[in-house]
C-alpha positions as CSV (number, residue, x, y, z in Angstrom):
1,M,-25.9,-20.6,-10.8
2,N,-22.7,-22.2,-12.2
3,Q,-22.3,-25.2,-9.6
4,N,-18.7,-25.7,-10.8
5,I,-17.2,-22.6,-9.9
6,R,-16.5,-20.9,-6.4
7,N,-14.9,-17.3,-6.2
8,I,-13.1,-16.2,-2.9
9,A,-10.7,-13.5,-1.8
10,I,-8.2,-14.0,0.9
11,I,-8.2,-11.2,3.3
12,A,-6.0,-10.7,6.4
13,H,-3.7,-8.1,8.2
14,V,-0.3,-7.5,6.8
15,D,2.0,-10.6,7.2
16,H,-0.5,-12.8,8.4
17,G,0.5,-15.2,5.5
18,K,-2.1,-14.7,2.7
19,T,0.3,-15.0,-0.2
20,T,2.0,-18.2,1.4
21,L,-1.3,-19.9,1.8
22,V,-2.2,-19.2,-2.0
23,D,1.1,-20.9,-2.9
24,K,0.0,-23.9,-1.0
25,L,-3.4,-23.9,-2.4
26,L,-2.0,-23.7,-5.9
27,Q,0.4,-26.4,-5.3
28,A,-2.5,-28.6,-3.7
29,G,-4.7,-27.9,-6.7
30,G,-2.1,-29.1,-9.1
31,A,-0.9,-25.9,-10.6
32,F,2.6,-26.8,-10.5
33,R,4.5,-29.9,-11.7
34,A,6.2,-32.2,-9.0
35,N,9.4,-31.0,-10.3
36,Q,8.7,-27.5,-10.8
37,H,10.8,-24.9,-8.9
38,V,8.4,-22.2,-7.8
39,E,9.6,-19.1,-5.7
40,E,7.9,-18.4,-2.3
41,R,4.9,-16.1,-2.7
42,A,4.5,-16.5,-6.3
43,M,1.3,-14.2,-6.4
44,D,3.7,-11.3,-5.4
45,S,4.8,-10.6,-8.7
46,M,6.0,-7.1,-8.6
47,D,9.6,-6.5,-7.4
48,L,8.3,-4.1,-4.7
49,E,5.9,-6.6,-3.2
50,R,8.8,-9.2,-3.0
51,E,11.1,-6.4,-1.2
52,K,8.4,-5.3,1.3
53,G,7.0,-8.6,1.8
54,I,3.4,-7.1,1.4
55,T,0.8,-7.5,-1.4
56,I,0.1,-4.3,-3.2
57,K,-2.0,-5.4,-6.1
58,A,-5.1,-7.6,-6.0
59,K,-4.5,-10.6,-8.3
60,N,-6.7,-13.4,-9.2
61,T,-5.7,-17.0,-10.1
62,S,-7.6,-20.3,-10.1
63,V,-7.2,-23.9,-8.8
64,H,-8.8,-27.1,-9.7
65,Y,-10.1,-29.4,-7.1
66,G,-11.8,-32.4,-8.3
67,D,-14.2,-31.1,-10.9
68,K,-14.6,-27.9,-9.5
69,I,-12.7,-24.3,-10.3
70,I,-12.0,-22.3,-7.6
71,N,-10.9,-18.7,-8.3
72,I,-8.9,-17.2,-5.7
73,V,-8.2,-13.3,-5.3
74,D,-5.1,-12.4,-3.2
75,T,-5.8,-9.1,-1.7
76,P,-3.6,-6.4,0.1
77,G,-3.7,-6.2,3.9
78,H,-2.5,-2.7,4.2
79,A,-5.3,-0.1,4.8
80,D,-3.5,2.3,2.2
81,F,-4.5,-0.1,-0.7
82,G,-8.2,-0.3,0.4
83,G,-9.0,0.4,-3.1
84,E,-7.6,-2.9,-4.2
85,V,-9.6,-4.7,-1.5
86,E,-12.9,-3.0,-2.5
87,R,-12.6,-4.0,-6.0
88,A,-11.7,-7.6,-5.2
89,L,-14.6,-8.2,-3.1
90,R,-17.0,-7.0,-6.0
91,M,-15.8,-10.4,-7.8
92,V,-16.5,-13.0,-5.1
93,D,-19.1,-14.6,-3.0
94,G,-17.0,-15.5,0.0
95,V,-13.8,-14.5,2.1
96,L,-11.2,-16.6,3.8
97,L,-10.4,-14.5,7.0
98,L,-6.8,-15.4,7.7
99,V,-5.6,-14.5,11.2
100,D,-2.3,-15.3,13.0
101,A,-2.6,-17.9,15.8
102,H,0.0,-15.7,17.9
103,D,-1.1,-12.0,16.9
104,G,-4.7,-12.5,16.6
105,P,-7.0,-9.8,14.7
106,Q,-5.1,-6.5,14.2
107,A,-6.0,-3.2,12.6
108,Q,-6.3,-4.4,9.1
109,T,-8.1,-7.5,9.9
110,R,-10.9,-5.2,11.2
111,F,-10.7,-3.2,8.2
112,V,-11.0,-5.9,5.3
113,L,-13.6,-8.0,7.3
114,R,-15.8,-4.9,7.8
115,K,-15.7,-4.6,4.0
116,A,-16.5,-8.1,3.2
117,L,-19.5,-8.2,5.8
118,A,-20.9,-5.1,4.2
119,H,-20.8,-7.0,1.0
120,G,-22.9,-9.8,2.5
121,L,-20.0,-12.2,1.9
122,K,-19.8,-15.6,3.4
123,V,-17.0,-15.9,5.9
124,I,-14.5,-18.8,6.5
125,I,-12.0,-18.3,9.3
126,V,-8.8,-19.6,9.0
127,I,-6.4,-19.6,12.0
128,N,-3.0,-19.6,10.5
129,K,0.6,-20.0,11.6
130,I,-0.4,-22.7,14.8
131,D,3.2,-23.7,14.6
132,R,4.4,-20.5,16.0
133,D,6.0,-20.2,19.5
134,N,3.5,-19.3,22.0
135,A,0.4,-19.5,19.7
136,D,-2.9,-19.8,21.0
137,P,-5.2,-20.8,18.3
138,R,-8.5,-21.3,20.5
139,A,-8.0,-18.0,22.3
140,M,-7.4,-16.1,18.8
141,Y,-10.7,-17.9,17.4
142,D,-12.4,-16.3,20.3
143,K,-11.2,-12.8,19.7
144,V,-12.4,-13.3,16.0
145,L,-15.9,-14.0,17.3
146,E,-15.7,-11.0,19.3
147,L,-14.6,-8.8,16.3
148,L,-17.6,-10.3,14.1
149,L,-19.9,-9.4,17.0
150,E,-18.3,-5.8,17.2
151,L,-18.8,-5.4,13.6
152,N,-22.4,-6.0,13.6
153,A,-22.2,-9.5,11.7
154,T,-25.3,-11.3,10.7
155,E,-26.1,-14.6,12.7
156,E,-25.2,-16.4,9.5
157,Q,-21.9,-14.5,9.2
158,F,-21.1,-15.1,13.0
159,D,-21.7,-18.9,12.5
160,A,-18.8,-19.0,10.2
161,P,-16.8,-22.2,9.8
162,V,-13.3,-22.5,11.1
163,V,-10.2,-24.3,10.2
164,F,-6.6,-24.6,11.8
165,G,-3.1,-25.0,10.3
166,S,0.0,-23.7,8.9
167,G,0.1,-22.2,5.4
168,R,3.9,-22.4,5.4
169,D,3.8,-26.2,6.3
170,G,1.0,-26.9,3.9
171,Y,-1.8,-28.4,6.2
172,M,-5.3,-27.5,7.6
173,M,-7.6,-29.0,10.1
174,R,-11.2,-28.7,11.2
175,K,-10.3,-29.5,14.7
176,L,-6.8,-28.9,16.4
177,D,-6.8,-32.7,17.1
178,D,-7.2,-33.9,13.7
179,P,-4.4,-35.3,11.4
180,R,-2.0,-32.7,9.7
181,D,-2.7,-34.0,6.2
182,G,-2.5,-31.6,3.4
183,M,-4.9,-28.7,2.4
184,G,-7.9,-30.8,1.9
185,P,-10.0,-29.9,4.7
186,L,-9.9,-26.1,3.6
187,F,-11.0,-27.0,0.0
188,D,-13.9,-29.1,1.4
189,V,-14.9,-26.1,3.6
190,I,-14.8,-23.9,0.6
191,L,-17.1,-26.0,-1.5
192,E,-19.4,-26.7,1.4
193,H,-20.1,-22.9,2.5
194,V,-19.2,-20.7,-0.2
195,P,-22.3,-20.5,-2.5
196,P,-21.6,-20.7,-6.5
197,P,-21.8,-17.4,-8.2
198,F,-24.9,-16.0,-8.6
199,S,-25.4,-15.6,-12.4
200,R,-28.1,-15.5,-15.1
201,P,-26.8,-17.7,-17.9
202,N,-30.0,-17.4,-19.9
203,Q,-29.8,-13.6,-20.0
204,P,-27.7,-11.3,-22.4
205,F,-24.1,-10.9,-21.2
206,H,-23.2,-8.3,-18.9
207,M,-20.2,-7.8,-16.6
208,L,-19.0,-5.0,-14.2
209,V,-15.4,-4.1,-14.6
210,S,-13.5,-4.6,-11.1
211,N,-10.0,-4.4,-12.5
212,I,-7.8,-3.3,-15.3
213,D,-4.6,-5.1,-16.7
214,W,-2.5,-4.1,-19.6
215,S,-0.8,-6.1,-22.3
216,D,1.5,-4.6,-24.9
217,Y,-0.3,-6.8,-27.6
218,V,-4.1,-6.2,-27.1
219,G,-3.9,-3.1,-24.8
220,R,-6.2,-2.8,-21.8
221,I,-7.9,-5.9,-20.4
222,A,-11.1,-5.4,-18.4
223,I,-11.5,-7.9,-15.6
224,G,-14.5,-9.0,-13.6
225,K,-17.0,-11.7,-13.0
226,I,-19.5,-12.4,-15.7
227,L,-23.0,-11.8,-14.2
228,G,-25.1,-13.0,-17.0
229,G,-25.1,-14.7,-20.3
230,A,-21.8,-15.7,-22.3
231,V,-19.2,-14.0,-24.5
232,S,-17.2,-15.1,-27.2
233,V,-14.3,-13.8,-29.4
234,G,-15.7,-11.3,-32.0
235,D,-19.0,-10.6,-30.2
236,P,-20.0,-7.0,-30.5
237,L,-20.4,-5.4,-27.1
238,W,-21.4,-2.0,-25.4
239,R,-19.4,-0.3,-22.9
240,I,-21.5,1.8,-20.5
241,R,-19.2,4.4,-18.8
242,H,-19.4,4.6,-14.9
243,A,-18.7,8.2,-14.8
244,D,-21.6,9.6,-17.0
245,G,-23.5,6.8,-18.6
246,A,-21.9,7.3,-22.2
247,R,-22.0,4.2,-24.2
248,S,-19.6,3.2,-27.0
249,R,-19.6,0.1,-29.0
250,G,-16.5,-2.4,-29.2
251,K,-15.9,-5.9,-30.4
252,V,-14.2,-8.7,-28.1
253,T,-10.7,-9.4,-29.5
254,K,-9.4,-11.6,-26.7
255,I,-10.7,-13.5,-23.8
256,F,-8.4,-14.7,-20.8
257,E,-9.1,-17.1,-18.1
258,Y,-6.8,-17.4,-15.1
259,S,-5.3,-20.6,-14.1
260,G,-2.5,-21.3,-11.6
261,L,0.1,-18.6,-12.2
262,A,-0.6,-18.5,-16.0
263,T,-3.1,-16.6,-18.0
264,Q,-4.5,-18.4,-20.9
265,E,-6.9,-17.5,-23.9
266,A,-10.2,-19.0,-24.3
267,G,-12.7,-18.8,-27.2
268,R,-15.8,-18.5,-24.8
269,A,-16.5,-17.6,-21.3
270,V,-19.8,-18.5,-19.2
271,A,-21.7,-16.3,-16.5
272,G,-20.2,-16.8,-12.9
273,N,-16.5,-17.1,-14.1
274,I,-13.9,-14.2,-13.5
275,V,-12.2,-13.3,-16.8
276,G,-10.4,-10.5,-18.9
277,V,-12.0,-9.1,-22.0
278,S,-9.8,-7.0,-24.5
279,G,-11.3,-4.9,-27.3
280,F,-12.1,-1.7,-25.5
281,E,-9.3,1.2,-25.9
282,E,-10.7,3.7,-23.0
283,I,-12.5,1.1,-20.5
284,D,-12.0,2.1,-17.0
285,I,-12.6,0.2,-13.5
286,G,-16.5,0.4,-12.6
287,D,-17.8,0.5,-16.2
288,T,-20.3,-2.0,-17.4
289,I,-19.8,-4.2,-20.6
290,A,-23.0,-5.7,-21.9
291,A,-24.3,-7.2,-25.0
292,A,-27.4,-4.8,-25.2
293,E,-27.4,-1.3,-26.0
294,D,-30.1,-0.4,-23.8
295,A,-28.7,-2.4,-21.0
296,K,-28.7,-1.0,-17.4
297,A,-25.4,0.3,-15.7
298,L,-24.4,-2.2,-12.9
299,P,-23.7,-0.5,-9.5
300,F,-20.3,0.3,-8.3
301,T,-19.7,0.8,-4.6
302,Q,-17.8,4.0,-4.1
303,I,-14.5,3.5,-2.1
304,D,-13.3,5.4,1.2
305,P,-12.2,8.8,0.0
306,P,-8.4,9.9,0.1
307,T,-7.2,11.6,3.5
308,L,-3.8,12.5,2.3
309,E,-2.7,14.9,-0.3
310,M,1.1,15.4,-1.6
311,R,2.7,17.5,-4.3
312,L,4.7,15.7,-7.2
313,A,7.0,18.2,-9.5
314,V,9.4,17.6,-12.0
315,N,13.1,18.0,-10.8
316,D,14.4,21.4,-11.0
317,G,17.5,20.8,-9.1
318,P,21.2,21.1,-10.6
319,L,21.7,17.4,-11.0
320,V,18.6,16.9,-13.0
321,G,18.8,14.5,-15.9
322,R,22.0,12.9,-14.7
323,D,20.1,9.7,-13.6
324,G,16.6,9.5,-15.3
325,R,15.3,9.2,-18.7
326,F,11.9,11.0,-18.0
327,V,12.3,14.7,-16.7
328,T,9.7,16.6,-18.5
329,S,6.6,17.9,-17.0
330,R,4.7,16.4,-19.9
331,Q,6.1,13.0,-19.2
332,L,5.2,13.3,-15.5
333,R,1.7,14.2,-16.1
334,D,1.0,11.4,-18.6
335,R,2.3,8.9,-16.0
336,L,0.2,10.2,-13.4
337,Y,-3.0,10.3,-15.5
338,R,-2.1,6.7,-16.8
339,E,-1.9,5.5,-13.1
340,V,-5.3,6.9,-12.1
341,K,-6.8,4.6,-14.9
342,T,-5.8,1.5,-13.0
343,N,-5.9,2.8,-9.3
344,I,-9.2,4.1,-8.5
345,S,-8.1,5.1,-5.0
346,I,-6.0,8.1,-6.0
347,S,-6.6,11.3,-7.7
348,V,-4.5,13.6,-9.6
349,E,-5.0,17.5,-10.4
350,D,-3.1,20.0,-12.1
351,T,-1.7,23.0,-10.0
352,E,-1.5,26.6,-10.1
353,T,2.3,25.9,-10.7
354,A,3.6,24.6,-13.9
355,G,5.2,21.0,-13.8
356,A,3.5,20.3,-10.1
357,Y,0.7,18.1,-9.5
358,S,-1.6,17.2,-6.7
359,L,-1.8,13.7,-5.6
360,K,-4.5,12.5,-3.5
361,A,-4.4,9.2,-1.8
362,R,-5.4,7.0,1.1
363,G,-1.9,6.9,2.9
364,A,1.8,7.9,2.4
365,M,2.8,4.4,1.8
366,Q,0.5,4.1,-1.3
367,I,2.0,7.3,-2.8
368,A,5.6,6.1,-2.0
369,V,4.9,2.8,-3.7
370,L,4.0,4.7,-6.7
371,V,6.9,6.8,-6.6
372,E,9.1,4.0,-6.2
373,T,7.5,2.4,-9.1
374,M,8.2,5.5,-11.3
375,R,11.8,5.9,-10.2
376,R,12.4,2.2,-11.5
377,E,10.7,3.2,-14.5
378,G,13.5,6.0,-15.1
379,F,11.5,9.2,-13.8
380,E,12.9,11.9,-11.7
381,V,10.6,13.6,-9.5
382,L,10.1,15.9,-6.5
383,V,7.9,14.8,-3.7
384,S,6.4,17.1,-0.9
385,R,5.3,16.1,2.7
386,P,1.9,14.7,3.0
387,T,-0.7,17.1,4.1
388,V,-4.3,16.0,5.2
389,I,-7.4,16.8,3.2
390,E,-9.5,19.1,5.3
391,K,-13.3,19.5,5.2
392,H,-15.7,22.3,6.3
393,D,-19.0,21.7,7.6
394,N,-21.2,24.6,8.8
395,G,-18.1,26.8,9.0
396,Q,-16.4,24.5,11.1
397,R,-13.0,23.2,10.2
398,L,-12.6,19.5,10.1
399,E,-9.8,17.0,9.7
400,P,-9.4,13.0,9.7
401,F,-8.9,11.1,12.6
402,E,-7.5,7.4,12.8
403,T,-7.5,4.6,15.5
404,L,-3.7,3.8,16.2
405,W,-2.4,0.6,17.6
406,V,1.0,0.5,18.9
407,E,2.8,-2.4,20.6
408,V,6.1,-1.6,22.3
409,P,8.5,-3.0,24.7
410,D,7.4,-2.1,28.4
411,D,10.6,0.1,29.0
412,C,9.4,2.2,26.1
413,V,5.8,3.1,26.9
414,G,6.5,6.3,28.7
415,S,8.2,7.7,25.8
416,V,5.9,6.4,23.3
417,M,3.0,8.1,25.2
418,Q,4.7,11.2,25.5
419,N,5.2,11.5,21.8
420,L,1.7,10.7,21.1
421,A,0.6,13.3,23.7
422,N,2.7,16.0,21.8
423,R,0.9,15.0,18.6
424,K,-2.4,15.6,20.2
425,G,-3.2,11.8,20.2
426,Q,-5.5,10.4,23.1
427,I,-4.9,6.9,24.8
428,T,-8.1,5.0,24.7
429,N,-6.9,1.6,25.8
430,M,-3.8,0.0,27.3
431,E,-3.4,-4.0,27.2
432,K,-0.3,-5.8,29.1
433,H,1.1,-8.7,27.1
434,N,4.2,-10.8,27.9
435,A,7.1,-8.3,27.6
436,T,5.1,-5.8,25.4
437,T,2.3,-3.5,25.9
438,M,-0.5,-2.7,23.3
439,L,-1.5,1.0,23.1
440,E,-4.8,2.0,21.5
441,A,-5.2,5.7,20.6
442,V,-7.3,8.2,18.7
443,I,-5.1,10.7,16.6
444,T,-5.3,13.1,13.7
445,T,-3.9,11.6,10.5
446,R,-1.8,14.9,10.7
447,G,-0.4,13.6,13.9
448,L,0.6,10.2,12.5
449,I,2.7,11.7,9.5
450,G,6.4,11.1,10.8
451,F,5.4,9.0,13.8
452,E,6.7,5.7,12.5
453,V,10.2,7.4,12.3
454,D,10.1,8.4,15.9
455,L,8.7,5.0,16.9
456,V,11.6,3.2,15.3
457,N,14.1,5.7,17.0
458,M,12.3,5.4,20.5
459,T,12.0,1.6,20.4
460,S,15.3,0.5,18.3
461,G,13.1,-0.7,15.7
462,V,11.2,-3.2,17.9
463,G,7.8,-1.4,18.0
464,V,5.0,-2.3,15.8
465,M,2.0,0.0,14.7
466,S,-0.9,-0.1,12.6
467,H,-4.0,2.4,12.1
468,L,-7.3,2.8,10.6
469,F,-9.3,5.8,9.3
470,K,-12.0,6.5,12.0
471,H,-13.8,9.7,11.0
472,Y,-13.7,13.5,10.3
473,G,-13.7,15.6,13.3
474,P,-13.1,19.1,14.8
475,W,-9.4,20.6,13.9
476,A,-7.1,19.7,16.7
477,G,-5.0,22.7,16.7
478,D,-1.4,23.3,15.8
479,F,1.4,21.0,16.9
480,T,5.1,20.1,16.1
481,T,5.7,16.7,14.5
482,R,9.3,17.2,13.8
483,L,11.5,18.6,16.7
484,T,14.8,18.5,14.9
485,G,16.5,21.1,12.3
486,T,18.5,20.3,9.3
487,L,22.3,20.9,8.2
488,V,21.9,22.7,4.7
489,A,24.7,22.8,2.1
490,T,25.8,26.3,1.2
491,E,28.2,25.1,-1.8
492,A,27.9,22.8,-4.6
493,G,30.6,20.1,-5.3
494,E,31.9,16.7,-4.1
495,T,32.0,16.3,-0.2
496,T,35.2,15.9,1.6
497,A,35.9,13.5,4.7
498,Y,37.6,16.7,6.2
499,A,34.4,18.9,5.9
500,L,32.2,16.3,7.1
501,D,34.5,15.7,10.2
502,G,33.6,19.2,11.4
503,I,29.9,19.0,10.4
504,Q,29.3,15.7,12.2
505,E,30.0,17.3,15.5
506,R,26.8,19.2,15.0
507,G,24.6,16.4,14.3
508,R,23.7,13.2,12.3
509,L,25.0,13.1,8.7
510,F,22.7,12.1,5.6
511,V,25.9,11.8,3.1
512,G,29.2,10.3,3.0
513,P,32.5,11.4,1.5
514,G,32.7,11.8,-2.3
515,E,29.0,12.5,-2.9
516,E,27.9,15.3,-5.2
517,V,25.9,18.0,-3.1
518,Y,24.5,21.3,-4.1
519,E,23.4,24.6,-2.6
520,G,20.0,23.9,-0.5
521,M,20.5,20.2,-0.3
522,I,20.0,18.7,3.3
523,V,23.2,17.2,4.3
524,G,22.5,16.1,7.9
525,E,20.1,16.7,11.0
526,N,20.5,19.1,13.6
527,P,19.3,18.0,17.0
528,R,17.9,21.6,17.6
529,A,14.8,22.9,15.8
530,E,16.7,25.2,13.4
531,D,18.5,24.9,10.2
532,I,22.4,25.5,10.2
533,P,24.0,26.3,6.8
534,V,27.1,24.2,6.3
535,N,29.9,23.7,3.8
536,A,30.3,20.2,3.0
537,V,32.9,20.4,0.0
538,R,35.8,22.2,2.0
539,A,39.0,20.9,1.5
540,K,41.9,21.0,3.9
541,Q,44.2,23.7,3.0
542,L,47.9,22.5,2.2
543,T,50.9,24.4,3.4
544,N,54.7,23.8,3.2
545,F,55.0,23.3,6.8
546,R,54.3,19.8,8.5
547,S,51.3,20.3,10.9
548,Q,51.0,18.5,14.2
549,G,48.7,15.5,13.9
550,E,49.3,15.0,10.1
551,G,48.3,11.7,8.9
552,K,45.7,11.2,11.7
553,G,42.9,9.1,10.3
554,I,39.3,10.8,10.2
555,Q,36.6,8.8,11.7
556,L,33.2,9.4,10.2
557,T,30.2,8.1,11.4
558,P,28.3,6.0,8.8
559,P,25.7,8.5,7.2
560,V,21.9,7.7,7.8
561,R,20.1,6.2,4.6
562,M,16.4,6.6,4.6
563,S,13.8,4.5,2.7
564,L,11.6,6.6,0.7
565,E,8.6,6.3,3.0
566,R,10.7,7.5,5.9
567,A,12.1,10.3,3.9
568,I,8.8,11.5,2.8
569,E,7.5,11.4,6.2
570,Y,10.8,13.0,7.7
571,I,11.0,16.3,5.6
572,A,9.3,19.6,6.7
573,P,6.7,21.5,4.5
574,D,9.6,23.6,3.2
575,E,11.4,20.8,2.0
576,Y,11.3,18.0,-1.1
577,V,12.6,14.6,-1.6
578,E,14.2,14.4,-4.9
579,V,13.7,11.0,-6.2
580,T,15.7,9.7,-9.1
581,P,16.4,6.1,-10.3
582,H,19.5,5.8,-8.3
583,N,19.6,8.4,-5.6
584,L,17.4,9.8,-2.9
585,R,18.3,13.3,-1.9
586,L,16.5,15.8,0.9
587,R,16.6,19.6,-0.2
588,K,14.9,22.7,0.5
589,K,12.1,23.9,-2.1
590,I,13.9,27.1,-2.3
591,L,17.8,26.1,-3.0
592,S,19.1,29.6,-2.6
593,A,19.7,30.8,1.0
594,L,19.0,34.4,-0.1
595,E,15.8,33.5,-1.7
596,R,14.7,31.5,1.3
597,K,15.3,34.5,3.6
598,K,13.2,36.8,1.1
599,A,10.4,34.3,1.0
600,E,10.4,33.9,4.9
601,R,10.2,37.6,5.4
602,A,7.4,37.8,2.9
603,S,5.3,35.3,4.5
604,R,5.7,37.2,7.8
């Protein structure tokens, strides 16, 4: 064992303060100069992570505390990115379970804690944000202990040490009445309770690849914890492929160590440390790198299977190529298969339709993040509504079910419960809080699609939801999730205020004046469950006569602008979201009204 190293991951529900806590640990460990300006949530390096306020990719860093090195992996808290959590836990020996002192354990707290316990990791409980109004750290600690019992923690895991504090304000305490003086108590607890990494320094080198990074200079970088031996630049190594056991030889060209926010090159790395190694072109997550050709492949934990499937296709609309640089089928295919190399929780398959690909993932947000990343790279793509991945067992049709938690204002409980009932959801528990009610329900994954949009509308944006995969169960039957229809453009051109003024009487607008539209594009929502064709480009006919009311200003309601996730969940099965670098458009899959009628008749 390497006594000078500790490897830990920070796990928590979304927005409980993981990344902010890492910032303070980095500062306390001397990763920044005293006068250095550092942005908040320094570990969230992706633009999307900063905008959404969530962690998407698991990332590792290290801090020095005395003569010890503490490697820290910051993990996502959202269940859609469970593959990232799964990989991170393969590299560490202990976890900091972060819990908000006001909100307590949430859905993803349960999700990430269950994973950590299954790996047999040491748990340190951190009750964070004790400075919040109405915070109750002791009660939340009791709730964590109840959760540990519920998840069948071992006696050792149940006796986990606890610290209280505020990651934002930079202090931690072993007891609530201790002085609030820096992060030292948390560092001390980590060194006392997290064991040094188990390693065999006297054996030949071997390492399991838990993550993949990319550099324009050296190509693919395999990241993982060295389980045995040591490695130096120039060493010949063998790569054992996880998929089929095939072996190929390579040579170490670079070794990377992680310190603070920087990655630095090293000439040699030893057992127990988390490092990056380059020199293998085709290395994948789950592969083993070893010094001996006859070495055994290291076991790799299978992650939870995907439950949702969506179709991504090349943009075939009239405005294709106006915005993006990458619009061909080959470019889209290469990009999707490149994503699979570094994201093991999604899979891509070719479909029977040229230029369309089936993407399977853990949730709609995971796919939305991928598509948002692609649009920023210059891709144009069509995205379909998510569908669930079914299974068949002894002739029985099965679909995925999830446990749903919804916290809503008291006066909205009735409408939310009615909406869940329409989606075949079954309420299993209700808890009354101060001015809100927590509903727990079991609902099909299919029933959850689009529910967040409804929740925002029903609670004026106040409702909070989280959900977790439960099991595959019998098919729940057909039901309608979208109760509205659409307003579909019949003509191509530029929208006019005159035309939109007449259309807004029929429903909500998705476009404003002066925007380019085409036949088959969705320009608004009809409150009734039917599609209405509208002409959004009609101009007022001018005559030689002065008309009554001339000069009267047209008052248009501001158009509804949806985020990518909202748009994907909003569309119907016969619709696409057209995603380009600067625009999101909703459209029918078949643009021509005549062809749509033919297809509808044929389907009957």
